[in-house]
Residue frames as a rotation matrix with the C-alpha (Angstrom) as fourth column:
MET 1
0.975 -0.190 0.115 -55.63
-0.166 -0.275 0.947 72.60
-0.148 -0.942 -0.300 48.44
ILE 2
0.436 -0.861 0.264 -52.41
0.738 0.509 0.444 71.01
-0.516 0.001 0.857 47.19
ARG 3
0.209 -0.339 0.917 -51.90
0.792 -0.492 -0.362 73.80
0.574 0.802 0.166 44.67
ASN 4
0.803 0.121 0.584 -52.20
-0.181 -0.884 0.432 76.44
0.568 -0.452 -0.687 47.43
GLN 5
0.837 -0.541 0.079 -49.64
0.098 0.291 0.952 74.58
-0.538 -0.789 0.296 49.53
TYR 6
0.252 -0.751 0.610 -47.25
0.959 0.279 -0.052 74.44
-0.132 0.598 0.791 46.57
SER 7
0.345 -0.063 0.937 -47.58
0.411 -0.887 -0.211 78.21
0.844 0.457 -0.280 45.89
ALA 8
0.922 0.006 0.388 -47.21
-0.329 -0.519 0.789 79.05
0.206 -0.855 -0.476 49.57
GLY 9
0.690 -0.711 0.135 -44.16
0.490 0.596 0.637 76.78
-0.533 -0.373 0.759 49.75
ILE 10
0.161 -0.618 0.769 -42.51
0.908 -0.212 -0.360 78.61
0.386 0.757 0.528 46.86
VAL 11
0.559 0.112 0.822 -43.20
-0.031 -0.987 0.155 82.00
0.829 -0.112 -0.548 48.46
ILE 12
0.955 -0.206 0.215 -41.82
-0.218 0.009 0.976 80.86
-0.203 -0.978 -0.036 51.82
LEU 13
0.484 -0.813 0.324 -38.76
0.805 0.559 0.200 79.30
-0.344 0.164 0.925 50.14
LEU 14
0.164 -0.401 0.901 -38.01
0.681 -0.615 -0.397 82.52
0.713 0.679 0.172 48.22
ALA 15
0.780 0.145 0.608 -38.49
-0.285 -0.783 0.553 84.61
0.556 -0.605 -0.570 51.36
GLY 16
0.873 -0.481 0.086 -36.04
0.154 0.437 0.886 82.38
-0.463 -0.760 0.456 53.23
ILE 17
0.235 -0.802 0.549 -33.46
0.972 0.187 -0.143 82.62
0.012 0.568 0.823 50.45
ALA 18
0.358 -0.047 0.933 -33.85
0.284 -0.946 -0.156 86.41
0.889 0.321 -0.325 50.35
ILE 19
0.940 -0.003 0.341 -33.36
-0.318 -0.368 0.874 86.66
0.123 -0.930 -0.347 54.11
LEU 20
0.654 -0.742 0.151 -30.27
0.540 0.597 0.593 84.42
-0.530 -0.306 0.791 54.01
LEU 21
0.131 -0.608 0.783 -28.73
0.910 -0.239 -0.338 86.39
0.393 0.757 0.522 51.14
GLY 22
0.591 0.160 0.791 -29.48
-0.026 -0.976 0.217 89.63
0.806 -0.149 -0.572 52.95
ARG 23
0.958 -0.230 0.172 -27.88
-0.169 0.031 0.985 88.42
-0.232 -0.973 -0.009 56.16
MET 24
0.419 -0.842 0.341 -24.79
0.801 0.519 0.299 87.27
-0.429 0.148 0.891 54.24
GLY 25
0.006 -0.412 -0.911 -24.38
0.036 -0.910 0.412 90.78
-0.999 -0.036 0.009 52.80
VAL 26
-0.438 -0.171 0.883 -25.04
0.821 0.325 0.470 89.90
-0.367 0.930 -0.001 49.18
PHE 27
0.479 0.730 0.488 -27.58
0.859 -0.503 -0.092 92.69
0.178 0.463 -0.868 48.65
SER 28
0.804 -0.243 -0.543 -25.47
0.067 -0.870 0.489 95.34
-0.592 -0.429 -0.683 50.36
PHE 29
-0.287 -0.941 0.179 -22.47
0.277 0.098 0.956 94.31
-0.917 0.324 0.233 48.24
ILE 30
-0.252 0.271 0.929 -24.49
0.967 0.101 0.233 94.49
-0.031 0.957 -0.287 45.03
GLY 31
0.779 0.626 0.020 -25.92
0.625 -0.779 0.037 97.84
0.039 -0.016 -0.999 46.08
SER 32
0.580 -0.611 -0.539 -22.55
-0.005 -0.664 0.748 99.31
-0.815 -0.431 -0.388 46.99
VAL 33
-0.474 -0.828 0.299 -20.79
0.288 0.175 0.941 98.14
-0.832 0.532 0.156 43.83
PHE 34
-0.688 0.220 0.692 -23.47
0.724 0.153 0.672 98.45
0.042 0.963 -0.265 41.18
TRP 35
0.003 0.743 -0.670 -25.45
0.595 -0.540 -0.596 101.53
-0.804 -0.396 -0.443 42.31
PRO 36
-0.596 -0.201 -0.778 -24.40
-0.366 -0.794 0.486 103.50
-0.715 0.574 0.399 39.18
LEU 37
-0.908 0.325 0.267 -26.57
0.412 0.566 0.714 101.11
0.081 0.758 -0.648 37.18
PHE 38
-0.004 0.936 -0.353 -29.56
0.877 -0.166 -0.451 102.94
-0.481 -0.312 -0.820 38.67
ILE 39
0.088 -0.043 -0.995 -28.31
-0.249 -0.968 0.019 105.97
-0.964 0.246 -0.096 36.72
LEU 40
-0.835 -0.508 -0.214 -27.22
-0.344 0.177 0.922 104.09
-0.430 0.843 -0.322 33.60
VAL 41
-0.645 0.630 0.433 -30.48
0.692 0.722 -0.020 102.20
-0.325 0.286 -0.901 33.11
PRO 42
0.390 0.823 -0.413 -32.65
0.457 -0.562 -0.689 105.35
-0.799 0.081 -0.595 32.81
GLY 43
-0.110 -0.515 -0.850 -30.09
-0.564 -0.672 0.480 106.85
-0.818 0.532 -0.216 30.41
ILE 44
-0.968 -0.230 0.100 -30.22
-0.072 0.638 0.767 103.79
-0.240 0.735 -0.634 28.18
LEU 45
-0.323 0.928 0.183 -34.00
0.789 0.371 -0.489 103.61
-0.522 -0.014 -0.853 28.56
LEU 46
0.280 0.384 -0.880 -34.34
-0.105 -0.899 -0.426 107.17
-0.954 0.211 -0.211 27.26
HIS 47
-0.600 -0.547 -0.585 -32.31
-0.665 -0.066 0.744 106.17
-0.445 0.835 -0.324 24.21
VAL 48
-0.902 0.291 0.320 -34.41
0.374 0.896 0.241 103.05
-0.217 0.337 -0.916 23.66
LEU 49
0.015 0.978 -0.206 -37.65
0.646 -0.167 -0.745 105.01
-0.763 -0.122 -0.634 23.98
TYR 50
0.051 -0.039 -0.998 -36.43
-0.534 -0.845 0.006 107.61
-0.844 0.533 -0.064 21.48
PHE 51
-0.791 -0.439 -0.427 -35.31
-0.585 0.340 0.736 105.03
-0.177 0.832 -0.526 18.94
GLY 52
-0.732 0.643 0.225 -38.60
0.629 0.765 -0.140 103.22
-0.262 0.039 -0.964 19.49
ARG 53
-0.722 0.375 0.582 -40.27
0.184 -0.707 0.683 106.48
0.668 0.600 0.441 18.44
LEU 54
0.172 0.789 -0.590 -42.01
0.882 0.143 0.448 106.92
0.438 -0.598 -0.671 21.79
LEU 55
0.407 -0.121 -0.905 -40.16
0.591 -0.721 0.362 110.07
-0.697 -0.682 -0.222 22.92
PRO 56
0.994 -0.091 0.068 -38.97
-0.009 -0.664 -0.748 113.20
0.113 0.742 -0.660 21.09
ALA 57
0.370 -0.929 0.001 -35.30
0.488 0.194 -0.851 113.81
0.790 0.315 0.525 20.33
ALA 58
0.187 -0.275 0.943 -35.03
-0.619 -0.779 -0.104 116.17
0.763 -0.564 -0.316 23.31
ALA 59
0.938 0.180 0.296 -35.06
-0.345 0.581 0.738 113.07
-0.039 -0.794 0.607 25.54
LEU 60
0.637 -0.758 -0.140 -31.57
0.555 0.577 -0.599 112.27
0.535 0.304 0.788 24.25
VAL 61
0.119 -0.604 0.788 -30.09
-0.389 -0.759 -0.522 115.20
0.913 -0.245 -0.326 26.17
PRO 62
0.315 -0.045 0.948 -30.74
-0.945 0.081 0.318 113.73
-0.091 -0.996 -0.017 29.63
GLY 63
0.995 0.042 0.091 -30.14
-0.031 0.992 -0.126 110.26
-0.096 0.123 0.988 28.19
GLY 64
0.468 -0.881 0.075 -26.63
0.266 0.059 -0.962 111.20
0.843 0.470 0.262 27.10
ILE 65
0.021 -0.427 0.904 -25.91
-0.747 -0.608 -0.270 113.01
0.665 -0.670 -0.331 30.35
LEU 66
0.611 0.296 0.734 -27.07
-0.755 0.495 0.429 110.12
-0.236 -0.817 0.526 32.53
SER 67
0.964 -0.249 -0.088 -25.18
0.193 0.892 -0.409 107.55
0.180 0.378 0.908 30.46
VAL 68
0.198 -0.951 0.235 -21.85
0.054 -0.229 -0.972 109.38
0.979 0.206 0.006 30.60
TYR 69
0.028 -0.152 0.988 -22.20
-0.900 -0.435 -0.042 110.22
0.436 -0.888 -0.149 34.30
ALA 70
0.843 0.351 0.408 -23.09
-0.502 0.786 0.361 106.62
-0.194 -0.509 0.838 35.15
LEU 71
0.760 -0.620 -0.194 -20.02
0.349 0.642 -0.683 105.32
0.548 0.451 0.704 33.33
VAL 72
-0.096 -0.786 0.610 -17.80
-0.349 -0.547 -0.761 107.74
0.932 -0.286 -0.222 35.27
PHE 73
0.227 0.262 0.938 -19.43
-0.971 -0.008 0.237 106.68
0.070 -0.965 0.253 38.56
LEU 74
0.989 0.145 -0.021 -19.11
-0.146 0.989 -0.004 103.00
0.020 0.007 1.000 37.64
PHE 75
0.386 -0.920 -0.070 -15.41
0.218 0.165 -0.962 103.41
0.896 0.356 0.265 36.84
CYS 76
-0.267 -0.497 0.825 -14.73
-0.635 -0.554 -0.539 105.26
0.725 -0.668 -0.168 40.08
ASN 77
0.533 0.538 0.653 -16.77
-0.846 0.369 0.386 102.80
-0.033 -0.758 0.651 42.10
TRP 78
0.979 -0.153 -0.138 -14.81
0.124 0.972 -0.201 99.85
0.165 0.180 0.970 40.73
PHE 79
0.307 -0.950 0.062 -11.29
0.673 0.171 -0.719 101.33
0.673 0.262 0.692 40.57
GLY 80
-0.269 -0.388 -0.881 -11.35
0.938 -0.313 -0.148 103.97
-0.218 -0.867 0.448 43.29
TRP 81
0.747 0.665 0.005 -12.71
0.659 -0.740 -0.134 107.45
-0.085 0.103 -0.991 43.82
GLY 82
0.107 -0.805 -0.584 -9.21
0.276 -0.540 0.795 108.90
-0.955 -0.247 0.164 43.67
TYR 83
-0.595 -0.310 0.741 -9.50
0.765 0.064 0.641 108.86
-0.246 0.948 0.199 39.89
MET 84
0.502 0.863 0.063 -12.20
0.850 -0.478 -0.221 111.52
-0.161 0.165 -0.973 40.11
LYS 85
0.297 -0.460 -0.837 -9.45
0.054 -0.867 0.496 114.14
-0.953 -0.192 -0.232 40.19
TYR 86
-0.823 -0.568 -0.023 -8.70
-0.015 -0.019 1.000 113.12
-0.568 0.823 0.007 36.60
LEU 87
-0.704 0.578 0.413 -12.24
0.706 0.504 0.498 112.32
0.080 0.641 -0.763 35.45
TRP 88
-0.244 0.683 -0.689 -14.19
0.472 -0.537 -0.699 115.40
-0.847 -0.496 -0.192 36.58
PRO 89
-0.688 0.028 -0.725 -14.12
-0.519 -0.717 0.465 116.96
-0.507 0.696 0.508 33.07
PHE 90
-0.927 0.374 0.023 -16.34
0.300 0.705 0.642 114.10
0.223 0.603 -0.766 31.92
PHE 91
-0.232 0.871 -0.432 -19.23
0.698 -0.161 -0.698 115.89
-0.678 -0.463 -0.571 33.64
ILE 92
-0.186 0.092 -0.978 -18.81
-0.500 -0.866 0.014 118.61
-0.846 0.492 0.207 31.02
LEU 93
-0.913 -0.219 -0.345 -18.55
-0.408 0.425 0.808 115.97
-0.031 0.878 -0.477 28.29
GLY 94
-0.684 0.712 0.160 -21.84
0.612 0.679 -0.404 114.39
-0.397 -0.179 -0.901 29.42
LEU 95
0.167 0.740 -0.652 -23.72
0.116 -0.671 -0.732 117.56
-0.979 0.046 -0.198 28.60
ALA 96
-0.346 -0.375 -0.860 -21.88
-0.780 -0.394 0.486 117.87
-0.521 0.839 -0.156 25.28
VAL 97
-0.993 -0.010 0.118 -22.78
0.045 0.891 0.451 114.27
-0.109 0.453 -0.885 24.36
GLY 98
-0.299 0.954 -0.011 -26.44
0.667 0.201 -0.717 114.82
-0.682 -0.222 -0.697 25.18
LEU 99
0.233 0.367 -0.901 -26.64
-0.275 -0.863 -0.423 118.02
-0.933 0.347 -0.100 23.14
TYR 100
-0.628 -0.519 -0.580 -24.78
-0.702 0.057 0.710 116.47
-0.335 0.853 -0.400 20.22
GLU 101
-0.855 0.405 0.325 -27.18
0.449 0.891 0.068 113.51
-0.262 0.204 -0.943 20.17
TYR 102
0.093 0.917 -0.387 -30.07
0.427 -0.388 -0.817 115.95
-0.900 -0.090 -0.427 20.18
TYR 103
-0.015 -0.180 -0.984 -28.54
-0.681 -0.718 0.142 117.85
-0.732 0.672 -0.111 17.25
THR 104
-0.880 -0.449 -0.155 -27.81
-0.418 0.579 0.700 114.65
-0.224 0.681 -0.698 15.32
PHE 105
-0.839 0.524 0.144 -31.15
0.539 0.837 0.097 112.92
-0.070 0.159 -0.985 15.73
ASP 106
-0.085 0.833 -0.547 -33.59
0.218 -0.520 -0.826 115.84
-0.972 -0.190 -0.138 15.74
SER 107
0.223 0.250 0.942 -35.15
0.933 0.226 -0.281 116.36
-0.284 0.941 -0.183 12.32
SER 108
0.970 0.188 0.157 -34.62
0.227 -0.930 -0.289 120.14
0.091 0.315 -0.945 12.41
HIS 109
0.170 -0.981 -0.089 -30.90
0.915 0.191 -0.355 119.84
0.365 -0.021 0.931 13.37
PRO 110
0.965 0.256 -0.050 -30.85
0.253 -0.876 0.410 122.81
0.061 -0.408 -0.911 15.77
ARG 111
0.352 -0.883 0.311 -27.64
0.276 -0.219 -0.936 124.71
0.894 0.415 0.167 15.07
SER 112
0.279 -0.236 0.931 -27.50
-0.775 -0.628 0.073 126.16
0.568 -0.741 -0.358 18.58
ALA 113
0.906 0.055 0.419 -27.37
-0.317 0.745 0.588 122.67
-0.279 -0.665 0.692 20.10
PHE 114
0.709 -0.693 0.129 -24.41
0.634 0.547 -0.547 121.80
0.308 0.470 0.827 17.89
THR 115
0.228 -0.632 0.741 -22.62
-0.103 -0.772 -0.627 125.06
0.968 0.066 -0.241 18.72
ILE 116
0.476 -0.003 0.879 -23.05
-0.863 -0.194 0.467 124.56
0.169 -0.981 -0.095 22.46
ALA 117
0.964 -0.117 0.238 -22.05
0.055 0.966 0.251 120.88
-0.260 -0.229 0.938 22.20
ALA 118
0.528 -0.815 0.239 -18.90
0.551 0.114 -0.827 121.77
0.647 0.568 0.509 20.25
ALA 119
0.181 -0.440 0.879 -18.01
-0.513 -0.805 -0.297 124.51
0.839 -0.397 -0.372 22.73
LEU 120
0.681 0.123 0.722 -18.51
-0.718 0.307 0.625 122.17
-0.145 -0.944 0.297 25.67
ALA 121
0.909 -0.406 0.097 -16.43
0.418 0.886 -0.200 119.49
-0.004 0.222 0.975 23.95
GLY 122
0.287 -0.822 0.491 -13.68
0.203 -0.449 -0.870 122.06
0.936 0.350 0.038 23.48
VAL 123
0.282 -0.122 0.952 -13.88
-0.849 -0.493 0.189 123.05
0.446 -0.861 -0.243 27.15
TRP 124
0.938 0.071 0.340 -13.76
-0.232 0.857 0.459 119.35
-0.259 -0.510 0.820 28.07
ALA 125
0.686 -0.723 0.081 -10.64
0.570 0.466 -0.676 118.80
0.451 0.510 0.732 25.93
LEU 126
0.115 -0.635 0.764 -8.96
-0.252 -0.763 -0.596 121.86
0.961 -0.124 -0.248 27.41
CYS 127
0.508 0.138 0.850 -9.78
-0.857 -0.023 0.515 120.74
0.091 -0.990 0.107 30.95
MET 128
0.979 -0.167 0.117 -8.48
0.153 0.981 0.120 117.24
-0.135 -0.100 0.986 30.24
ILE 129
0.398 -0.881 0.254 -5.23
0.389 -0.088 -0.917 118.68
0.831 0.464 0.308 28.89
PHE 130
0.073 -0.347 0.935 -4.83
-0.669 -0.712 -0.213 120.81
0.740 -0.610 -0.284 32.02
VAL 131
0.784 0.260 0.564 -5.67
-0.606 0.520 0.602 117.90
-0.138 -0.814 0.565 34.31
LEU 132
0.885 -0.465 0.023 -3.17
0.455 0.854 -0.251 115.61
0.097 0.233 0.968 32.61
LEU 133
0.177 -0.858 0.483 -0.45
0.214 -0.445 -0.870 118.27
0.961 0.257 0.105 32.45
TRP 134
0.312 -0.013 0.950 -1.04
-0.794 -0.553 0.253 119.25
0.522 -0.833 -0.183 36.06
SER 135
0.809 0.069 0.584 -0.75
-0.461 0.690 0.558 115.69
-0.364 -0.720 0.590 37.29
TRP 136
0.626 -0.568 0.534 1.70
0.615 0.781 0.110 114.17
-0.479 0.259 0.839 34.83
GLY 137
0.978 -0.151 0.142 3.21
-0.016 -0.740 -0.673 117.37
0.207 0.656 -0.726 33.43
ILE 138
0.476 -0.854 0.210 6.45
-0.777 -0.296 0.555 117.19
-0.412 -0.427 -0.805 35.36
TYR 139
0.111 -0.397 0.911 7.08
0.152 0.913 0.379 113.71
-0.982 0.097 0.161 33.97
LEU 140
0.752 0.203 0.627 6.37
0.638 0.015 -0.770 114.89
-0.166 0.979 -0.118 30.43
ILE 141
0.875 -0.482 0.038 8.76
-0.467 -0.863 -0.192 117.81
0.126 0.150 -0.981 30.89
ALA 142
0.235 -0.820 0.522 11.44
-0.574 0.316 0.756 115.48
-0.785 -0.477 -0.396 32.30
VAL 143
0.269 -0.090 0.959 11.08
0.558 0.826 -0.079 113.04
-0.785 0.556 0.272 29.39
ALA 144
0.932 0.095 0.349 11.19
0.346 -0.514 -0.785 115.91
0.105 0.852 -0.512 26.89
LEU 145
0.682 -0.728 0.068 14.37
-0.717 -0.648 0.257 117.31
-0.143 -0.224 -0.964 28.49
VAL 146
0.086 -0.635 0.768 16.04
-0.180 0.748 0.639 113.88
-0.980 -0.193 -0.050 28.49
ALA 147
0.498 0.159 0.853 15.10
0.728 0.458 -0.510 113.36
-0.471 0.875 0.112 24.84
LEU 148
0.982 -0.135 0.134 16.33
-0.040 -0.834 -0.550 116.83
0.186 0.534 -0.825 23.86
GLY 149
0.435 -0.871 0.229 19.62
-0.762 -0.220 0.609 116.36
-0.480 -0.439 -0.759 25.72
GLY 150
0.101 -0.366 0.925 20.15
0.197 0.919 0.342 112.93
-0.975 0.148 0.165 24.19
TRP 151
0.759 0.228 0.610 19.39
0.631 -0.023 -0.776 114.26
-0.163 0.973 -0.161 20.72
MET 152
0.889 -0.458 0.007 21.84
-0.449 -0.875 -0.181 117.14
0.090 0.158 -0.983 21.22
MET 153
0.212 -0.852 0.480 24.58
-0.581 0.285 0.762 114.74
-0.786 -0.440 -0.434 22.37
VAL 154
0.113 -0.119 0.986 24.10
0.449 0.892 0.056 112.29
-0.886 0.437 0.154 19.51
SER 155
0.930 0.300 0.212 23.69
0.315 -0.355 -0.880 114.74
-0.189 0.885 -0.425 16.64
LYS 156
0.135 -0.951 0.279 26.84
0.987 0.155 0.051 115.48
-0.092 0.268 0.959 14.69
LYS 157
-0.026 -0.086 0.996 26.12
0.482 -0.874 -0.062 119.15
0.876 0.479 0.064 13.95
ALA 158
-0.812 -0.292 -0.506 26.96
0.584 -0.366 -0.725 121.65
0.027 -0.884 0.467 16.65
ARG 159
0.145 0.967 0.212 23.80
0.830 -0.235 0.506 123.27
0.539 0.103 -0.836 17.92
TRP 160
0.373 -0.042 -0.927 25.41
0.741 -0.588 0.325 125.89
-0.559 -0.808 -0.188 20.17
């Protein structure tokens, strides 16, 4: 009988602690800040299961996609969703990463997966360049003009 009382006491104690933490907002805070981990964990789990030789290499495609997407969501969740206007090309990169992992770790090395991954990586790079130039481009142009004007003033040879 004493053992049953001890077990029941532990269960009641844990239930009370869970209720108190819930009322204090601990669980809602954890859920609102760390929800991208529910995307990251399956992505990492797919990698672990492949490297444990339990899944085929094709599982790395969604594993890579989920991992990259979760990192983007985690960053935006911690530092602000306003950064999504700069980070949206990473959704293209996620697919490229997954396909490249599939190409790298599959024994047949499917050439089409590499071609698509390289093309998507190129599209990602191009999109990132456009995003950065669109947002910071005017500053880059201003700095380039200041540098060019300063160089023209300091140089001894007439450039005109």
